[in-house]
C-alpha positions in Angstrom: -9.6 -22.2 -8.6 -6.1 -21.0 -8.1 -5.4 -17.6 -9.6 -2.4 -17.0 -11.9 -0.7 -13.6 -11.5 0.8 -12.4 -14.8 3.4 -9.6 -14.3 3.7 -7.5 -17.4 7.0 -6.0 -18.3 7.7 -2.7 -16.6 10.6 -0.4 -17.6 13.5 -2.3 -19.1 11.9 -5.7 -19.0 11.6 -6.0 -15.2 8.9 -8.6 -14.7 8.8 -11.3 -12.1 6.5 -12.9 -9.5 7.5 -12.4 -5.8 8.4 -15.8 -4.4 6.2 -15.1 -1.3 3.1 -14.9 -3.6 3.8 -18.4 -4.9 4.3 -19.7 -1.3 0.8 -18.5 -0.6 -0.6 -20.9 -3.1 -0.8 -18.8 -6.3 0.8 -19.2 -9.7 3.0 -16.4 -10.9 4.7 -15.6 -14.1 6.6 -12.7 -15.6 6.6 -11.6 -19.2 10.1 -10.3 -19.9 11.6 -8.9 -23.0 14.2 -10.9 -25.0 17.1 -11.9 -22.7 19.7 -12.0 -25.5 20.1 -8.2 -25.2 22.8 -8.8 -22.5 26.2 -8.5 -24.1 29.9 -8.7 -23.2 30.3 -5.0 -23.5 27.8 -4.5 -20.6 29.8 -6.7 -18.2 32.7 -5.7 -16.1 35.0 -4.2 -17.3 32.6 -2.4 -19.5 33.4 -1.5 -23.1 31.2 1.7 -23.3 32.2 2.4 -26.9 30.9 -0.9 -28.1 27.9 -0.7 -25.8 26.9 2.6 -27.3 26.9 1.2 -30.9 26.0 -2.5 -30.9 22.5 -3.1 -32.3 19.9 -4.1 -29.8 18.1 -7.5 -29.8 14.9 -5.3 -29.6 15.4 -3.7 -33.1 12.1 -3.6 -34.9 10.0 -4.7 -31.9 7.1 -2.4 -31.0 4.6 -1.9 -28.2 2.1 -3.9 -30.3 4.6 -6.9 -30.2 4.9 -6.5 -26.5 1.1 -6.5 -26.2 0.9 -9.7 -28.3 3.5 -11.5 -26.3 1.7 -10.7 -23.1 -1.7 -11.7 -24.5 -0.2 -15.1 -25.4 0.8 -15.6 -21.8 -2.6 -14.5 -20.6 -4.3 -16.9 -23.0 -2.3 -19.8 -21.6 -2.8 -18.8 -18.0 -6.5 -18.4 -18.5 -6.8 -22.2 -19.3 -5.8 -22.8 -15.7 -8.1 -20.5 -13.9 -8.5 -16.8 -13.1 -5.8 -14.4 -14.3 -4.7 -11.3 -12.4 -2.7 -9.0 -14.7 -0.3 -6.8 -12.9 1.5 -3.7 -14.3 4.0 -1.6 -12.4 5.0 1.9 -13.5 4.9 2.1 -17.3 3.7 -1.5 -17.3 0.3 -0.1 -16.4 0.0 1.3 -19.9 0.8 -2.2 -21.2 -1.9 -4.0 -19.1 -4.5 -1.5 -20.2 -3.8 -2.5 -23.9 -3.8 -6.2 -23.0 -7.1 -5.9 -21.2 -8.5 -4.0 -24.2 -7.5 -7.0 -26.4 -8.8 -9.8 -24.2 -11.1 -8.5 -21.5 -12.8 -11.8 -21.0 -9.6 -13.5 -20.1 -8.5 -11.1 -17.4 -10.3 -11.5 -14.0 -8.6 -8.5 -12.4 -6.2 -5.7 -13.3 -3.6 -4.4 -10.8 -2.0 -1.0 -11.4 1.1 -0.8 -9.1 2.1 2.9 -9.0 1.4 2.6 -12.6 0.3 4.7 -15.6 -3.4 4.3 -16.4 -4.0 6.5 -19.4 -7.6 7.8 -19.6 -8.0 11.5 -20.5 -4.5 11.8 -21.9 -3.2 9.2 -24.4 0.3 8.5 -23.3 2.5 8.3 -20.2 4.8 11.1 -21.4 1.8 13.4 -21.6 0.9 12.6 -18.0 4.5 13.4 -16.9 3.9 16.9 -18.4 0.9 17.6 -16.1 1.0 19.8 -13.0 0.4 16.6 -10.9 3.8 15.3 -12.1 5.7 18.5 -11.5 7.6 17.0 -8.6 8.6 13.8 -10.5 12.3 13.1 -10.5 12.1 11.1 -13.7 14.9 13.3 -15.1 17.3 11.4 -12.9 17.0 8.5 -15.3 18.6 10.5 -18.1 22.0 9.8 -16.5 21.6 6.1 -17.3 21.1 6.6 -21.1 24.1 5.0 -22.8 23.3 5.1 -26.6 21.5 6.9 -29.3 18.2 5.0 -30.0 18.6 5.8 -33.7 21.9 4.0 -33.8 21.1 0.8 -31.7 17.4 0.6 -32.4 16.2 0.7 -28.8 16.4 2.7 -25.6 19.7 1.7 -23.9 20.6 2.3 -20.3 23.8 1.5 -18.4 22.4 0.3 -15.0 26.0 -0.4 -13.9 26.3 3.4 -13.4 24.5 4.9 -10.5 24.1 8.1 -8.5 22.6 9.4 -5.3 20.0 11.2 -7.4 19.0 8.0 -9.1 18.6 6.1 -5.8 16.5 9.0 -4.4 14.2 8.9 -7.4 13.9 5.1 -7.6 13.9 3.9 -4.1 14.9 6.4 -1.5 13.8 4.2 1.4 16.0 1.2 0.2 19.3 0.2 1.5 22.3 0.5 -0.9 22.2 -3.3 -1.2 18.6 -3.2 -2.3 19.3 -0.4 -4.7 22.1 -2.3 -6.4 20.0 -5.5 -6.5 17.4 -3.5 -8.3 19.8 -2.2 -10.9 21.2 -5.7 -11.4 17.8 -7.0 -12.3 17.2 -4.3 -14.9 17.7 -5.2 -18.6 19.8 -2.6 -20.4 17.5 -2.2 -23.4 13.8 -1.2 -23.8 11.5 -0.8 -26.7 11.3 2.6 -28.3 8.0 4.4 -28.0 6.6 2.9 -24.8 6.0 6.3 -23.2 4.6 7.8 -26.4 2.2 5.1 -27.5 -1.5 5.7 -27.1 -2.4 3.4 -24.2 -6.0 4.1 -23.6 -8.7 1.5 -23.3 -12.4 1.7 -24.0 -15.1 1.6 -21.4 -16.7 -1.3 -23.2 -13.7 -3.6 -23.1 -10.9 -2.5 -20.7 -13.5 -0.7 -18.6 -15.4 -3.8 -17.6 -12.5 -5.6 -16.0 -12.4 -5.3 -12.2 -9.3 -3.2 -11.2 -7.2 -2.4 -8.3 -4.7 0.5 -7.8 -1.7 0.2 -5.4 -0.6 3.7 -4.5 3.0 4.1 -3.4 3.0 6.9 -0.8 6.7 7.9 -1.2 6.9 7.6 -5.0 9.1 10.3 -6.5 8.8 9.1 -10.1 5.0 8.8 -10.4 4.0 11.3 -7.6 1.0 10.6 -5.5 -0.9 13.5 -7.0 -0.4 11.9 -10.4 -1.5 8.5 -9.2 -4.6 10.1 -7.8 -5.4 12.0 -11.0 -5.3 8.7 -13.0 -7.5 6.9 -10.5 -10.1 9.7 -10.6 -10.1 9.9 -14.4 -10.6 6.1 -14.7 -13.4 6.0 -12.2 -15.1 8.9 -14.0 -14.8 7.1 -17.3 -16.3 3.9 -16.0 -18.8 4.6 -13.3 -19.8 1.0 -13.1 -16.2 -0.2 -12.5 -14.3 1.7 -9.9 -10.7 1.2 -8.7 -10.3 -0.5 -5.3 -7.4 1.5 -3.9 -4.7 0.2 -1.5 -1.7 2.1 -0.1 1.8 0.9 0.6 4.3 3.1 2.3 7.3 2.9 0.0 9.1 4.4 -3.0 8.5 3.7 -6.7 10.5 0.5 -6.4 9.6 -1.0 -3.0 12.2 -2.0 -0.4 11.8 -5.3 1.5 9.1 -3.9 3.8 7.3 -2.4 0.8 7.4 -5.6 -1.1 5.9 -7.4 1.9 3.0 -4.9 1.8 2.7 -5.4 -2.0 2.3 -9.1 -1.6 -0.3 -8.6 1.1 -2.4 -6.6 -1.4 -2.0 -9.1 -4.1 -3.1 -11.8 -1.7 -6.2 -9.9 -1.0 -6.9 -9.6 -4.8 -6.4 -13.3 -5.2 -8.7 -14.1 -2.3 -11.4 -11.9 -3.8 -11.4 -14.2 -6.9 -11.5 -17.5 -4.9 
């Protein structure tokens, strides 16, 4: 049967299926956050005063709501055939929680340079470990555009950019690829994604076959941190080990890295045929 790849929301709602994956015969669907968060003040010319104070469409939404939304998509997809649940970056924390909720509906988990919380509860705690010492996640602070207490969400102005941000996100990308990435990012994100306990249990999450795609040039989730999470997960579930694949790209892949990413996903899909 044809597999459906479900792409959980990463940072700021980025969630989409690569067109090439669909052209290889798979179904693919993203699970984004509410699109009504886009507003006139975010467009050009920007009204940064209004942008800093207008309430977010995500007010009141929690990680639990995001899990429930993703579970609903997985349930629908599972009626069609095998489901491959993909989480990139902080989306890895989300797919763990979804798999914990409905392990029998997920045929495979794919962590794409993603957080897989095992010994530590949250992504932010992993970012405080020695393995994350080289992370350039601090470069993202320059995008923050509002006080979460005022607007009810994390808000970023992706229309602003810097050389430091490009180096952290996608050092191997062209300027055009970098700006295309920023254009695809939603400005708001749910509060608490990095501080929510995102561990699964061996009995539920731990029985789902899983794959890890390491990004060898990642400056946000350094390779040492990726390796730590892989090792912790394998130690927690000796009967279910990560199948590890490498792609030679930054945290957000350039065109060549995306091609490698699709090749790995194709292998995952073929393993379920």
